[in-house]
C-alpha positions as CSV (number, residue, x, y, z in Angstrom):
1,X,130.7,-1.1,-32.7
2,X,132.6,-4.2,-32.6
3,X,136.5,-5.0,-32.8
4,X,136.4,-6.2,-36.7
5,X,134.7,-3.0,-37.5
6,X,136.8,-0.5,-35.8
7,X,139.9,-1.6,-37.2
8,X,138.3,-1.4,-40.7
9,X,136.9,1.9,-40.0
10,X,140.7,2.9,-39.0
11,X,141.9,1.6,-42.2
12,X,139.1,3.5,-44.3
13,X,141.2,6.9,-42.5
14,X,144.1,5.6,-45.3
15,X,147.7,5.3,-44.5
16,X,148.8,6.6,-41.5
17,X,152.0,8.5,-43.0
18,X,150.3,8.6,-46.6
19,X,147.1,10.7,-44.9
20,X,149.5,12.2,-42.3
21,X,147.8,16.1,-41.4
22,X,150.7,17.3,-38.9
23,X,149.7,19.5,-36.5
24,X,148.3,19.4,-32.6
25,X,145.0,21.3,-32.9
26,X,142.6,18.4,-34.0
27,X,144.3,16.2,-31.5
28,X,143.7,19.0,-28.7
29,X,140.1,19.6,-29.2
30,X,139.5,15.8,-29.0
31,X,141.2,15.7,-26.1
32,X,139.9,18.1,-24.1
33,X,136.5,17.1,-25.1
34,X,137.7,13.7,-23.6
35,X,138.3,15.4,-20.7
36,X,142.2,15.6,-21.0
37,X,143.2,12.2,-20.1
38,X,146.8,12.7,-20.6
39,X,146.9,15.3,-17.8
40,X,146.5,12.3,-15.4
41,X,149.1,10.7,-16.5
42,X,153.2,10.6,-16.1
43,X,154.8,10.3,-19.6
44,X,158.5,9.4,-21.1
45,X,158.5,10.3,-24.7
46,X,160.7,8.8,-27.2
47,X,161.4,10.3,-30.7
48,X,164.5,9.4,-33.4
49,X,164.4,7.7,-36.2
50,X,165.8,4.1,-35.2
51,X,165.9,2.1,-32.2
52,X,162.8,4.3,-30.7
53,X,160.7,1.4,-30.6
54,X,163.3,-0.7,-29.3
55,X,164.3,1.8,-26.7
56,X,160.9,1.9,-25.8
57,X,160.5,-1.7,-25.3
58,X,163.4,-1.5,-22.8
59,X,162.5,1.2,-20.7
60,X,158.7,-0.2,-20.2
61,X,160.2,-3.6,-19.3
62,X,162.5,-2.5,-16.4
63,X,159.5,-0.3,-15.4
64,X,157.4,-3.1,-15.0
65,X,160.5,-5.1,-13.3
66,X,160.2,-2.3,-11.2
67,X,156.9,-3.1,-10.0
68,X,155.5,0.1,-11.9
69,X,152.2,0.0,-13.8
70,X,153.1,0.5,-17.1
71,X,151.4,1.3,-20.3
72,X,153.4,1.0,-23.8
73,X,152.7,2.7,-26.7
74,X,154.4,2.4,-29.8
75,X,154.1,1.9,-33.7
76,X,153.5,0.6,-36.4
77,X,152.5,-2.9,-35.6
78,X,153.2,-5.9,-36.7
79,X,149.9,-8.1,-36.5
80,X,146.7,-6.8,-34.3
81,X,146.5,-2.6,-34.1
82,X,145.9,-3.6,-30.3
83,X,149.9,-4.4,-30.1
84,X,149.9,-0.7,-30.3
85,X,148.6,-0.2,-26.7
86,X,149.9,-2.5,-24.3
87,X,149.4,-2.4,-20.5
88,X,152.3,-4.4,-17.9
89,X,153.8,-6.0,-21.2
90,X,150.6,-7.3,-23.2
91,X,147.8,-5.6,-25.6
92,X,145.1,-4.7,-24.5
93,X,141.9,-6.9,-25.4
94,X,140.0,-6.7,-28.9
95,X,137.0,-5.5,-26.8
96,X,138.9,-2.9,-25.0
97,X,140.3,-1.8,-28.2
98,X,136.7,-1.5,-29.7
99,X,135.5,0.2,-27.0
100,X,137.8,2.9,-26.9
101,X,137.5,3.6,-30.7
102,X,133.6,3.8,-30.5
103,X,134.3,6.8,-27.9
104,X,136.9,8.1,-29.2
105,X,135.0,8.4,-32.5
106,X,131.8,9.1,-31.2
107,X,133.8,12.8,-29.8
108,X,135.3,13.5,-32.9
109,X,131.8,13.0,-34.8
110,X,130.1,15.2,-32.5
111,X,133.0,17.7,-32.9
112,X,132.2,17.3,-36.9
113,X,128.8,18.3,-36.7
114,X,129.7,21.2,-34.1
115,X,132.0,22.7,-36.5
116,X,134.8,22.4,-34.2
117,X,137.2,20.4,-36.3
118,X,137.4,20.2,-40.0
119,X,138.7,16.8,-40.6
120,X,138.1,13.3,-38.8
121,X,141.3,12.5,-36.9
122,X,143.6,10.6,-38.9
123,X,144.5,6.6,-38.3
124,X,147.5,7.6,-35.9
125,X,145.6,10.4,-34.3
126,X,142.4,8.3,-33.3
127,X,144.7,4.8,-31.9
128,X,146.8,8.1,-29.9
129,X,143.5,9.3,-28.1
130,X,142.2,6.1,-27.8
131,X,145.9,5.1,-26.0
132,X,145.9,8.1,-23.4
133,X,142.3,7.0,-22.9
134,X,142.8,3.3,-22.1
135,X,145.9,4.6,-19.9
136,X,144.0,7.4,-17.7
137,X,141.3,5.2,-17.3
138,X,144.0,2.3,-15.9
139,X,145.5,4.8,-13.8
140,X,149.3,3.4,-14.8
141,X,151.9,5.0,-13.2
142,X,154.2,5.4,-15.9
143,X,153.2,5.7,-19.9
144,X,156.1,5.4,-22.9
145,X,155.4,7.0,-25.7
146,X,156.5,6.7,-28.8
147,X,156.4,9.4,-31.3
148,X,154.9,8.3,-34.8
149,X,156.3,10.9,-37.3
150,X,159.0,13.5,-36.1
151,X,158.2,14.7,-33.0
152,X,157.4,18.8,-33.0
153,X,154.0,18.3,-35.0
154,X,153.4,14.5,-33.9
155,X,149.9,13.6,-32.0
156,X,152.1,12.5,-29.2
157,X,153.4,15.9,-28.6
158,X,150.6,16.5,-26.6
159,X,151.7,15.3,-23.5
160,X,154.2,17.1,-20.8
161,X,156.2,14.2,-20.1
162,X,158.5,13.6,-17.0
163,X,161.6,12.8,-19.2
164,X,162.3,13.0,-23.0
165,X,164.5,10.8,-24.7
166,X,165.6,11.2,-28.3
167,X,167.5,8.2,-30.4
168,X,169.7,8.2,-33.1
169,X,168.4,10.5,-36.0
170,X,169.1,9.5,-39.7
171,X,167.1,10.0,-42.8
172,X,163.7,8.7,-43.2
173,X,159.9,10.6,-44.2
174,X,162.5,13.3,-45.8
175,X,158.8,14.7,-47.4
176,X,157.1,15.2,-44.1
177,X,160.6,16.3,-42.0
178,X,162.6,18.2,-44.0
179,X,165.7,16.6,-46.6
180,X,168.5,17.5,-43.8
181,X,169.4,15.9,-40.8
182,X,169.4,19.4,-39.4
183,X,165.7,19.5,-40.3
184,X,164.9,16.1,-39.5
185,X,166.7,17.0,-36.0
186,X,164.5,20.2,-35.8
187,X,161.3,18.1,-35.9
188,X,162.6,15.6,-33.4
189,X,163.9,18.3,-31.0
190,X,160.4,19.9,-30.9
191,X,159.6,17.2,-27.9
192,X,161.8,18.9,-25.8
193,X,159.8,20.7,-22.9
194,X,161.6,23.5,-21.1
195,X,161.8,21.8,-17.4
196,X,161.6,18.2,-18.4
197,X,165.4,16.6,-18.5
198,X,166.5,15.0,-21.6
199,X,168.4,12.0,-22.6
200,X,170.2,12.2,-25.8
201,X,171.9,8.7,-28.0
202,X,174.9,9.6,-29.5
203,X,174.3,11.4,-32.8
204,X,175.7,12.2,-36.2
205,X,177.3,15.4,-35.5
206,X,174.7,17.3,-38.1
207,X,171.9,16.1,-35.4
208,X,173.9,16.2,-32.0
209,X,174.0,20.1,-33.1
210,X,170.4,21.3,-33.1
211,X,169.6,18.7,-30.0
212,X,172.2,20.7,-28.1
213,X,171.4,24.3,-29.3
214,X,167.6,23.7,-28.6
215,X,168.6,22.2,-24.8
216,X,170.3,25.1,-24.5
217,X,167.5,27.3,-25.7
218,X,165.3,25.7,-23.0
219,X,167.9,25.6,-20.1
220,X,167.2,22.0,-19.8
221,X,169.4,19.2,-18.0
222,X,170.5,16.5,-20.6
223,X,171.6,13.2,-19.6
224,X,174.2,11.8,-23.0
225,X,174.9,8.4,-23.6
226,X,178.4,9.5,-25.2
227,X,179.5,10.3,-21.3
228,X,178.6,6.9,-20.5
229,X,181.4,4.1,-21.2
230,X,180.8,0.7,-23.1
231,X,183.4,-1.5,-21.9
232,X,184.0,-5.3,-22.1
233,X,181.2,-5.7,-24.7
234,X,180.3,-9.5,-26.2
235,X,178.5,-9.7,-28.8
236,X,176.9,-12.4,-30.6
237,X,173.9,-13.2,-33.3
238,X,171.3,-13.4,-30.9
239,X,172.1,-10.4,-28.4
240,X,174.9,-8.7,-26.5
241,X,176.5,-8.1,-22.9
242,X,178.3,-5.4,-21.9
243,X,179.4,-3.0,-18.9
244,X,178.2,0.7,-19.0
245,X,180.0,3.0,-16.7
246,X,179.0,6.5,-15.7
247,X,177.4,7.7,-12.5
248,X,177.1,4.0,-11.6
249,X,178.3,0.7,-13.5
250,X,175.3,-1.7,-14.9
251,X,176.2,-5.1,-16.6
252,X,173.8,-5.2,-19.2
253,X,172.3,-8.0,-20.9
254,X,170.6,-7.1,-24.0
255,X,168.7,-9.9,-25.6
256,X,168.0,-8.1,-28.8
257,X,170.0,-8.9,-31.8
258,X,172.9,-6.6,-33.5
259,X,175.2,-3.9,-32.7
260,X,172.8,-1.3,-32.8
261,X,170.8,-2.4,-29.8
262,X,174.0,-1.5,-27.7
263,X,173.3,2.0,-28.1
264,X,169.6,1.5,-27.9
265,X,169.8,-0.7,-24.7
266,X,172.6,2.4,-23.3
267,X,170.1,4.7,-24.2
268,X,167.3,3.2,-22.4
269,X,169.7,2.4,-19.0
270,X,170.3,6.1,-18.7
271,X,166.7,7.3,-19.1
272,X,166.1,4.3,-16.5
273,X,168.6,6.1,-14.1
274,X,166.8,9.5,-14.7
275,X,163.6,8.0,-13.4
276,X,165.1,6.8,-10.1
277,X,165.0,2.7,-11.1
278,X,167.6,1.1,-9.1
279,X,170.6,-0.9,-10.3
280,X,169.2,-4.4,-10.4
281,X,165.9,-3.3,-11.8
282,X,167.1,-1.5,-14.8
283,X,169.5,-4.6,-16.0
284,X,166.8,-7.7,-14.9
285,X,164.1,-5.5,-16.9
286,X,166.5,-4.7,-20.3
287,X,167.3,-8.6,-20.1
288,X,163.5,-9.6,-20.3
289,X,162.9,-7.3,-23.1
290,X,160.6,-9.0,-26.4
291,X,160.2,-6.7,-29.6
292,X,159.3,-9.3,-32.4
293,X,160.2,-8.5,-36.0
294,X,164.0,-7.3,-35.2
295,X,166.4,-9.5,-36.0
296,X,164.2,-11.9,-35.0
297,X,165.1,-15.7,-35.5
298,X,162.1,-18.0,-35.9
299,X,163.4,-21.0,-37.5
300,X,166.5,-22.7,-37.1
301,X,166.6,-25.4,-39.7
302,X,167.5,-23.8,-42.1
303,X,168.1,-20.3,-39.9
304,X,165.2,-17.8,-40.9
305,X,165.8,-14.2,-39.3
306,X,163.2,-11.7,-39.5
307,X,164.0,-7.7,-39.7
308,X,162.2,-4.5,-40.8
309,X,165.0,-2.7,-41.9
310,X,162.7,-0.5,-44.1
311,X,165.3,2.9,-44.3
312,X,168.9,3.2,-45.0
313,X,169.9,3.4,-41.0
314,X,168.0,-0.3,-40.9
315,X,169.7,-1.4,-43.8
316,X,173.4,-0.5,-42.5
317,X,172.4,-1.8,-39.1
318,X,170.8,-5.0,-40.9
319,X,174.4,-5.2,-43.2
320,X,176.7,-5.2,-40.5
321,X,175.2,-8.0,-38.4
322,X,175.2,-10.0,-41.5
323,X,178.8,-9.1,-42.2
324,X,179.9,-9.6,-38.7
325,X,177.6,-13.0,-37.9
326,X,176.5,-14.4,-41.5
327,X,180.1,-13.9,-44.0
328,X,181.0,-17.2,-44.1
329,X,177.7,-18.6,-45.1
330,X,175.1,-18.6,-48.2
331,X,172.6,-15.5,-47.3
332,X,169.6,-15.7,-49.2
333,X,167.3,-12.3,-48.9
334,X,163.9,-11.8,-49.3
335,X,162.8,-8.3,-49.1
336,X,159.7,-6.3,-50.0
337,X,159.2,-2.2,-49.5
338,X,156.5,0.2,-49.6
339,X,156.5,2.9,-52.6
340,X,158.0,5.8,-50.1
341,X,161.2,4.3,-49.0
342,X,164.5,4.8,-50.8
343,X,165.1,1.2,-52.3
344,X,168.2,2.6,-54.3
345,X,170.3,3.8,-51.3
346,X,168.6,0.8,-49.3
347,X,169.3,-2.0,-52.0
348,X,172.6,-0.4,-52.4
349,X,173.6,-0.8,-48.8
350,X,171.8,-4.6,-48.1
351,X,172.0,-6.7,-51.2
352,X,175.7,-6.8,-51.9
353,X,175.7,-8.8,-48.5
354,X,173.4,-11.7,-50.1
355,X,174.6,-14.3,-52.9
356,X,170.5,-14.1,-53.9
357,X,167.9,-11.9,-53.9
358,X,164.1,-12.2,-54.2
359,X,162.3,-9.1,-54.3
360,X,158.7,-9.3,-53.5
361,X,155.2,-7.5,-52.5
362,X,153.9,-7.3,-49.3
363,X,150.1,-7.6,-49.1
364,X,149.8,-3.8,-49.1
365,X,148.3,-1.4,-51.6
366,X,151.3,0.9,-51.0
367,X,153.6,-1.7,-51.8
368,X,156.5,-1.6,-54.7
369,X,156.2,-4.1,-57.0
370,X,158.4,-6.2,-57.2
371,X,159.6,-4.9,-60.8
372,X,159.9,-1.8,-59.7
373,X,162.6,-2.8,-57.2
374,X,164.4,-4.8,-60.0
375,X,165.1,-1.4,-62.0
376,X,166.8,0.4,-59.5
377,X,168.5,-2.8,-57.6
378,X,171.8,-3.9,-58.9
379,X,172.8,-7.9,-58.1
380,X,173.9,-10.6,-60.3
381,X,171.4,-13.0,-58.8
382,X,168.5,-11.2,-58.3
383,X,164.6,-12.8,-59.1
384,X,161.1,-11.8,-58.7
385,X,158.3,-13.3,-56.5
386,X,154.9,-12.5,-56.8
387,X,154.2,-12.6,-53.0
388,X,155.9,-13.8,-50.1
389,X,154.7,-17.4,-50.2
390,X,156.2,-17.5,-54.0
391,X,159.3,-16.3,-52.5
392,X,159.6,-18.8,-49.3
393,X,158.8,-21.4,-51.7
394,X,162.2,-20.3,-54.0
395,X,164.2,-21.3,-51.0
396,X,162.3,-24.4,-50.0
397,X,165.9,-26.0,-51.1
398,X,168.1,-24.1,-48.3
399,X,171.0,-26.3,-46.5
400,X,171.7,-26.3,-42.9
401,X,174.4,-23.6,-44.3
402,X,172.3,-21.2,-45.5
403,X,170.5,-18.1,-43.8
404,X,167.6,-16.9,-44.9
405,X,166.5,-13.3,-43.9
406,X,163.5,-11.4,-45.0
407,X,163.4,-7.8,-44.3
408,X,162.4,-4.4,-45.8
409,X,158.7,-3.5,-44.6
410,X,157.2,-4.6,-41.3
411,X,154.0,-5.6,-43.2
412,X,156.4,-8.0,-45.1
413,X,157.9,-9.0,-41.7
414,X,154.3,-9.3,-40.0
415,X,153.3,-11.7,-43.2
416,X,156.2,-13.7,-42.4
417,X,155.3,-14.2,-38.2
418,X,151.9,-14.9,-39.4
419,X,153.5,-18.2,-41.8
420,X,156.3,-18.9,-39.8
421,X,155.6,-18.5,-36.1
422,X,153.7,-21.1,-34.6
C-alpha cells in the first residue's frame, strides 16, 4: 500500500477524537502480535492538557543535543501524518510510514479474522502501533511519547516508561475525561507507574491534589517544577530567557513564544535532569527547539501569527500574549473551530483582545459553521468568511501597525501554513 492509500485508510477509520475507543485491550493484542516492540524501547511518557506537545519537543531536542538517538511521537499533525513519528528531529518518510501502516493493518486484519479483536484499531491506536514498530526497528535510545487523550486508557499507556511527565492540567475533552478538574487529573495520573519517577508541572490545586495522592499511593519519587525558582525572566514576543534554579542553575533560552512556554521549558528542563542530561546539553537543546503552529510568526509585513488555541487554557495563553505585546496595536483575529469545543468560553476570553473578528470554518467535516460561532460570540465587529482564503482577503488592507492572528483549530493553523509559509 502506498502513502496516499495508507493515509486515506486512516481517515476512513474516522476522526481520532470522535471515534475514540478508550481502553488498552485492543492495542495490547495488536502489539503482542507484533512481538511487543515497546519492550525494546525506553520512554519519557508525557500527559497533560496544554503544553505537552511543546514540552515533548523540548525534551526531544535536548536528548538529540546530548547525542541520543531520539524518537518523538506527537499528535495531532499540522500538514502530514508523517509528522507524528519523528526520528532525530525529522519526520519519517512517506514510504516508511506506508510500510509501517501496511504491517500494522495486516496484523489487525489477521486478528479480526481470528476473532481475537472486535473492531479495527482506531486512527490513533493504529498510528501508535506504527510508531512503536518504527522506533524499535530504528533502535532509538529514547522515545518521547505524547499521550493522545487522557492517559489512563490512552493507547500510549501500554509502555513501561523511564520517566513520567505531567504538564498543566485544565479543561478539555470533558465528554471523555470528566466534567471536573479532579476527574480529568485522575485520567492524566493514570500514566504514573510504580517505581518510575514523575515530574509534575505547576498545577491548579484541584489537579495537584489528585496527582500528589496517586504518587503517594505508588510510593514514587516526584520532581515538581514549583520547587525550582524562575528568576531574571526576560520575556519578549519571540520567546523568553530565565534562570531556573533548584538542584542546579540553568540559564534557559526558550525560542517558543508566550509566557506559558516558560513553565513548559522549566518542566522539560527538570525532566531532563532526571534523565541524566548535562547542563550544557539541556540549555542547548531547549534553545534549538522548533514547534510550528504555536505562536508562530509567519509574516512580518503585515505581522501574521498562527496559534492553535483550541481550548480555554490555550485561549487564555493567547489572550495574555496579545495583552502583553500587542495591546497598543490593532489586532485582527481570524478564528475557526471544531464542533466539540467550548466556543462560548474561548470567545469570551479571546475576542475582547481584538478590534476585528473574522470567524470561518476549517476545511474539515467536523468544523463548526461561522454562523454558529456568531450565535454564541459577542463582539461589535464580527464578520463571517466561508473559508480561510476569504478571511485572508478581508484583511488585505492591513497596515504595518496591524497584527493578524489566525487561531482556534490546528486544522485552521495547518491551512494557514500551507497558504502563508514558503
